C-alpha positions as a printed Julia matrix, in Angstrom:
495×3 Matrix{Float64}:
 24.72   94.75   -9.58
 24.47   96.73   -6.46
 27.09   94.25   -5.06
 28.93   94.01   -8.08
 29.69   97.56   -7.79
 30.2    97.05   -4.16
 32.81   94.58   -4.8
 34.73   96.88   -6.84
 34.89   99.34   -4.75
 35.67   97.27   -1.76
 38.8    95.15   -3.54
 40.22   98.06   -5.64
 41.11   99.16   -1.92
 43.24   96.08   -1.33
 45.5    97.3    -4.4
 45.04  101.18   -3.3
 48.04  101.1    -1.56
 50.2    99.61   -4.3
 48.41  101.59   -7.28
 51.64  104.12   -6.47
 53.71  101.43   -7.15
 56.41  101.31  -10.19
 54.74  104.27  -12.54
 56.14  105.44  -15.32
 58.56  108.21  -14.57
 57.15  111.31  -14.98
 57.26  113.3   -17.54
 58.38  116.75  -16.82
 55.83  119.66  -17.82
 57.07  121.81  -21.31
 58.4   124.59  -18.72
 61.42  126.76  -20.14
 64.31  127.84  -17.69
 66.66  130.87  -18.56
 69.86  130.37  -19.92
 73.14  132.08  -19.22
 72.38  134.71  -22.18
 68.93  135.03  -21.13
 67.41  132.58  -23.59
 64.57  130.33  -23.05
 65.33  126.39  -23.39
 63.32  123.33  -23.13
 63.9   121.01  -20.93
 64.56  117.74  -21.97
 61.74  115.27  -21.9
 62.91  112.18  -19.22
 62.31  108.76  -21.21
 61.17  105.73  -19.1
 64.12  102.89  -18.58
 62.35  100.92  -21.06
 62.08  103.1   -24.0
 64.09  101.87  -26.91
 63.9    98.25  -25.81
 63.09   95.97  -28.67
 63.15   92.3   -28.65
 62.19   91.75  -32.16
 59.46   89.49  -31.68
 61.19   87.33  -29.48
 59.12   84.07  -27.93
 59.15   83.84  -24.41
 56.44   81.33  -22.89
 55.62   81.34  -19.26
 54.06   77.94  -17.61
 51.48   78.52  -15.34
 48.6    76.25  -13.92
 45.5    75.69  -15.71
 42.41   77.08  -15.04
 42.96   78.1   -11.12
 42.89   81.86  -10.83
 44.32   82.61  -14.42
 42.23   85.24  -14.61
 44.99   86.71  -12.36
 47.5    86.19  -14.62
 46.0    86.24  -18.47
 42.4    87.92  -17.8
 39.87   87.59  -20.28
 39.57   89.79  -23.61
 36.2    91.7   -23.25
 34.69   90.03  -20.39
 32.96   93.08  -19.28
 35.05   92.63  -15.32
 36.94   95.73  -15.2
 39.5    93.52  -13.12
 40.3    90.72  -15.46
 39.94   93.41  -18.9
 42.69   95.59  -17.67
 45.38   92.05  -16.92
 44.48   91.03  -20.29
 44.87   94.62  -21.95
 48.19   95.35  -19.83
 49.64   91.87  -21.18
 49.15   92.92  -24.41
 50.91   96.26  -23.54
 53.81   94.76  -22.46
 54.13   92.53  -25.58
 53.93   95.42  -27.72
 56.26   97.82  -25.73
 58.95   95.19  -25.71
 58.47   93.78  -28.82
 57.75   90.02  -27.26
 55.54   87.13  -28.35
 54.88   86.03  -24.95
 52.47   83.29  -24.15
 51.54   81.14  -21.14
 51.22   77.29  -21.64
 48.79   76.37  -19.16
 49.46   72.9   -17.45
 47.55   70.77  -15.14
 45.39   72.13  -12.67
 46.7    70.27   -9.73
 49.39   72.1    -8.26
 51.68   69.34   -7.51
 51.47   67.55  -10.93
 51.94   71.06  -13.06
 55.01   71.92  -11.23
 56.43   68.45  -11.63
 55.62   67.81  -15.39
 57.03   71.67  -15.73
 60.38   71.23  -14.4
 60.65   67.81  -16.29
 59.99   69.69  -19.55
 62.22   72.66  -18.66
 64.91   70.3   -17.65
 64.47   67.75  -20.62
 63.82   70.34  -23.27
 64.41   74.27  -21.81
 61.32   75.28  -23.36
 60.55   77.87  -20.86
 61.37   81.16  -20.09
 59.37   81.33  -16.9
 57.48   79.05  -14.31
 55.01   80.67  -12.31
 54.83   78.03   -9.77
 52.63   77.29   -6.63
 54.38   78.51   -3.78
 53.96   75.25   -1.32
 54.91   72.79   -4.2
 56.77   74.93   -6.67
 59.59   76.16   -4.25
 61.03   72.32   -3.58
 62.61   72.57   -6.59
 64.83   75.49   -5.59
 66.91   72.81   -3.73
 67.73   70.75   -7.01
 69.08   73.36   -9.0
 65.99   74.06  -11.07
 65.57   78.03  -10.58
 67.88   80.79  -11.79
 69.03   83.23   -9.19
 67.48   86.16  -10.1
 70.51   88.41   -8.64
 73.18   86.39  -10.81
 71.64   86.78  -14.48
 73.64   85.53  -17.66
 73.32   89.18  -18.55
 75.02   92.46  -19.08
 72.37   94.46  -18.4
 69.6    93.22  -16.0
 66.58   95.62  -15.6
 65.41   94.13  -12.27
 64.81   96.91   -9.52
 63.51   95.15   -6.36
 63.6    98.26   -5.13
 60.71   99.14   -6.78
 57.56   99.44   -4.76
 55.63   97.22   -7.12
 57.66   94.41   -5.99
 57.31   93.05   -2.06
 60.25   93.85   -0.67
 59.37   92.4     2.53
 58.45   88.68    0.98
 61.36   88.62   -1.31
 63.89   89.46    1.75
 62.2    86.7     3.97
 63.28   84.4     1.46
 66.48   85.82    0.34
 69.2    83.48    1.79
 72.51   84.76    2.87
 73.46   87.95    0.91
 71.4    88.1    -1.94
 70.62   84.21   -3.23
 66.99   84.79   -4.45
 64.84   82.41   -6.7
 61.14   83.44   -6.5
 59.77   87.36   -7.17
 56.87   88.51   -5.54
 55.33   91.46   -6.66
 52.03   93.37   -8.6
 52.87   90.99  -11.57
 51.34   88.3    -9.67
 48.24   89.72   -8.27
 47.49   86.18   -6.52
 49.87   87.34   -3.47
 46.94   90.05   -2.67
 44.58   87.9    -3.23
 45.48   85.01   -1.05
 46.03   87.65    1.77
 44.08   86.94    5.0
 41.08   89.02    6.24
 37.77   88.89    7.99
 34.8    89.85    6.45
 32.39   91.32    8.63
 28.55   91.7     7.54
 27.52   94.51    8.23
 23.82   94.24    8.61
 23.86   91.34   10.99
 26.25   93.3    13.15
 23.48   96.02   13.21
 20.67   93.91   14.26
 22.33   91.95   16.57
 24.64   94.73   18.62
 23.61   97.87   17.6
 26.51  100.34   15.59
 29.03   98.2    13.28
 30.88  101.52   13.58
 32.49  100.32   16.75
 34.27   97.52   15.1
 35.91   99.66   12.53
 37.05  101.74   15.81
 38.35   99.04   17.33
 40.64   98.08   14.18
 41.52  101.46   13.53
 42.63  101.77   18.02
 44.38   98.29   17.11
 42.11   96.64   19.61
 40.71   94.18   17.26
 41.89   90.95   18.99
 40.92   87.44   18.89
 39.61   87.89   22.12
 37.12   90.58   20.72
 36.48   87.54   18.04
 35.38   84.98   20.32
 33.27   87.71   22.94
 31.38   88.6    19.13
 31.35   84.55   17.83
 29.9    83.16   21.27
 27.24   86.37   21.54
 25.75   86.45   17.98
 25.36   82.11   17.7
 21.95   81.25   17.6
 20.93   77.46   16.9
 18.07   78.05   14.31
 17.48   74.28   13.6
 17.63   73.67   16.97
 19.55   70.2    16.68
 21.71   71.74   19.93
 24.99   71.27   17.21
 26.74   74.27   16.1
 26.3    73.69   12.31
 26.46   75.86    9.0
 22.67   75.89    8.87
 22.27   78.28   12.61
 23.41   81.73   13.05
 27.24   81.88   14.08
 29.94   84.1    14.63
 32.57   82.7    12.6
 33.11   79.92    9.85
 36.64   78.79    8.52
 38.24   75.31    7.22
 39.51   73.02    9.23
 43.06   72.25    9.69
 45.57   74.66    7.55
 43.37   77.72    8.24
 44.72   77.24   12.1
 48.32   78.42   11.19
 47.33   81.02    8.94
 45.09   82.42   12.04
 48.28   81.99   14.33
 50.81   83.45   11.82
 48.04   86.91   11.75
 48.81   86.92   15.56
 52.28   86.87   15.21
 53.37   83.08   15.35
 56.92   82.59   14.02
 58.78   80.06   12.56
 62.03   81.16   11.24
 64.27   84.0    12.09
 67.29   84.9     9.74
 70.51   85.6    11.55
 73.41   87.32   11.03
 74.67   84.92    8.41
 71.69   85.9     6.15
 70.72   81.93    7.13
 67.63   81.27    9.11
 67.27   79.44   12.81
 63.73   78.22   13.88
 62.06   79.82   16.48
 58.81   77.74   16.91
 59.13   76.33   20.32
 58.75   79.76   22.43
 56.82   81.04   25.09
 54.98   83.42   22.8
 54.08   80.88   20.61
 52.6    78.56   22.72
 50.54   81.81   24.3
 49.35   82.17   20.72
 48.94   78.57   20.11
 46.46   78.43   23.22
 44.51   81.47   21.9
 43.61   79.74   18.74
 43.13   76.63   20.2
 40.69   78.35   22.14
 39.21   79.86   19.24
 38.7    76.79   17.19
 38.0    73.92   20.01
 36.35   76.16   22.64
 33.99   79.26   21.07
 30.47   78.52   20.54
 29.96   79.9    17.66
 32.81   79.34   15.69
 32.84   76.34   13.38
 35.48   74.43   11.42
 34.56   72.67    8.3
 35.48   70.22    5.92
 36.83   72.14    2.96
 37.36   69.34    0.52
 33.16   68.42    1.22
 32.24   71.59    1.47
 34.09   73.84   -0.25
 31.69   77.11   -0.08
 30.37   76.3     3.17
 31.68   79.49    4.8
 31.12   81.53    1.97
 27.18   80.66    1.73
 26.17   80.75    5.21
 27.9    84.45    5.29
 25.73   85.75    2.11
 22.96   84.16    3.61
 23.4    86.44    6.25
 23.81   83.49    8.93
 27.69   84.56   10.07
 29.25   87.42   11.33
 32.7    86.9    10.36
 33.65   85.37    7.22
 37.66   84.25    8.23
 38.91   83.99    4.61
 40.79   85.75    2.11
 40.63   88.96   -0.62
 39.95   87.05   -3.1
 36.51   85.81   -1.76
 35.76   89.11   -2.39
 35.6    88.02   -6.46
 33.4    84.73   -5.48
 29.37   84.8    -6.14
 28.25   84.63   -2.89
 29.98   87.41   -1.65
 29.19   89.54   -5.37
 25.4    88.74   -5.02
 24.98   88.36   -1.31
 22.26   91.75   -0.58
 23.53   92.6     2.83
 26.61   94.99    3.09
 29.9    94.03    4.53
 33.5    95.41    5.13
 36.8    93.66    5.09
 39.31   94.18    8.39
 42.31   92.43    9.33
 42.61   89.13   10.87
 42.66   89.77   14.74
 45.64   90.27   16.34
 46.99   88.31   19.35
 46.03   90.94   21.78
 45.94   94.89   21.44
 49.83   94.94   22.69
 50.59   93.57   19.04
 52.53   96.43   17.4
 50.82   95.78   13.52
 47.63   93.76   12.35
 49.51   90.87    9.87
 48.12   89.42    6.98
 49.62   85.46    6.24
 49.68   84.1     2.79
 47.71   81.42    1.67
 50.81   78.94    0.51
 48.4    78.7    -2.78
 49.76   82.27   -4.51
 51.89   82.27   -7.62
 55.57   83.32   -7.65
 57.75   83.97  -10.93
 60.99   81.8   -11.24
 63.22   81.73  -14.14
 64.38   78.13  -14.72
 67.96   77.28  -14.94
 67.22   75.9   -18.48
 66.36   79.07  -19.94
 68.08   80.43  -22.87
 71.05   82.55  -21.36
 70.63   84.86  -24.56
 67.17   85.43  -23.14
 68.04   86.9   -19.44
 67.92   90.46  -20.32
 64.59   90.38  -22.16
 62.99   88.06  -19.37
 64.56   90.62  -16.58
 63.07   93.75  -18.76
 59.66   91.37  -19.01
 59.68   90.94  -15.24
 60.36   94.55  -14.46
 58.02   95.91  -16.95
 55.36   93.64  -15.65
 55.16   94.47  -12.31
 55.54   98.52  -13.07
 52.7    97.9   -16.01
 50.55   96.17  -13.61
 50.85   98.19  -10.66
 50.2   101.09  -13.3
 47.14   99.72  -15.56
 45.31   96.7   -13.61
 45.61   98.61  -10.53
 44.49  101.9   -11.3
 41.63  100.73  -13.65
 40.59   99.12  -10.75
 40.96  101.96   -8.23
 39.53  104.68  -10.83
 36.69  102.6   -12.09
 35.61  102.63   -8.5
 36.16  106.42   -7.56
 33.71  106.99  -10.5
 30.87  105.55   -7.81
 29.34  106.95   -5.14
 28.73  104.6    -2.24
 26.43  102.27   -3.01
 25.38  102.06    0.62
 24.4   104.63    3.03
 25.55  102.79    6.0
 29.4   101.98    5.33
 31.5   104.67    4.55
 33.61  103.61    2.13
 36.67  105.41    2.48
 36.9   104.26    5.89
 36.7   101.24    4.91
 39.19  101.22    2.12
 41.51  102.88    4.47
 41.11   99.69    6.42
 41.76   97.25    3.6
 44.97   99.13    3.27
 46.19   97.78    6.9
 45.55   94.17    5.63
 48.08   95.2     2.4
 50.29   96.67    4.82
 50.08   93.53    7.24
 51.17   91.16    4.55
 53.87   88.89    5.78
 56.18   86.09    4.97
 58.23   83.48    6.41
 61.25   81.22    5.3
 60.15   78.3     7.02
 56.51   79.08    5.92
 57.24   79.4     2.11
 59.41   76.28    2.48
 57.59   74.43    4.54
 57.14   71.32    1.51
 60.81   70.98    1.92
 61.39   70.93    5.99
 58.09   68.94    6.93
 55.09   71.01    6.46
 55.8    72.89   10.02
 53.56   75.55    9.73
 50.49   72.38    9.24
 51.54   71.18   12.95
 49.3    73.76   14.42
 45.81   72.97   12.31
 47.07   69.64   12.8
 47.52   69.74   17.0
 44.14   71.67   17.31
 42.12   69.02   15.0
 43.38   66.39   17.34
 42.6    68.07   20.14
 45.85   68.04   21.99
 46.35   71.78   23.5
 50.12   71.07   24.16
 52.25   73.18   21.61
 55.55   72.66   23.62
 54.92   68.58   23.77
 53.76   68.86   19.98
 57.25   71.11   18.93
 59.36   68.87   21.19
 58.52   65.75   19.07
 58.85   67.04   15.72
 61.56   70.04   16.16
 65.3    68.08   15.44
 63.69   66.72   12.27
 62.44   70.22   11.5
 65.79   71.39   12.57
 67.47   68.8    10.38
 65.42   69.43    7.16
 66.18   73.26    7.38
 69.66   72.37    7.38
 69.8    70.19    4.87
 67.81   72.28    2.87
 70.2    75.34    3.53
 73.52   72.93    2.59
 71.77   72.59   -0.85
 72.78   76.95   -1.23
 76.41   76.3    -0.15
């Protein structure tokens, strides 16, 4: 029970910085103002933008993958879990406010199978008003005219206001093509974006046992000094061959563990690696073959391949390998994502932990960056959706984003605020502010978001490291023309 409370206390701060997003407009106090004749008049009450909207029970069907992280989207009724109860209740609140009959249609749990089926069903029957697609597989269909440009809805009044903080403006800007072509929406309405933000979990007790005062890591984070070199130093120093088999494995006391392959790309992105950049025309140029990217790659290669105490494992064979070792108190750093805080290992572990950003390339990197794992969900409007429903869809998306910020996030945050520090060791106010750094560092890259269409470019980082080839320029040279061709072909589809 202690760690469940601790989880809520830690994870709520992920959302804390977003808690001010798009709150219902404040109602002025019932003050009086003096009129010209000295009479007192009551200031009119400001009404929220959605006041009076009524769509007469309009059906609204949203396609969503089945079983995988549906609690973030659908929630659970009376589950006893503050987060998932809030998601469920907020969905009901949205339905009632707009008088819509919104339902989620759960498809295959396989991301590729789901989106292929959903697009086919939508094309043939036009049954979906929205599709929540996986970032990796789902974005590929934008070039096939499967999704509506959200800035060109067929209605006199669109209620979408992407300037509101509950929408992740950097994310949406970085996937906008040209002046304003935008086919996907990322914001608080889809908490999976926050859940998939890369971060590092640190076992407080293990650090204390081996090195002394864990506050020194928090000091380094706050000073902007937490970098890959420091991670490597701690990984090497903490390593102990517990099973005495002369092999670094998950049964030892280790510094860090993460899955092999794709995880290297997220480490590199968090260290500042870029793959594309928006040009003056609002289109994108590749930025992969640079000296700085080469330096980042070499440092990540050294972390993954040349650091005793850092281990990669086959996620397909052992999906819980890192979290089990971490929760057992035998791993100092777990380099994963916010969502791991909701998993049983972290909920039940006895040791205390804190969440800190992924390490920088070096302390000269301006800010901590938080790469996004591409299984997150983003909202789309199919081009086959009934045009007469576009206004209601825009109202649903805007209200959903605002209400998720107002009620889902606030419910988690306020609940945690009622609980004093559950550990005398960790200053949770300080820990929460450091989690805010992770949230503030969420970043996206057009070529990464669309990488399934342009050759899986970001995956080249992990492929080279897995093969043992410490030659970024050489690896890029073999693939660069192919990537440029894919990117140009993609962009031509929109113009």
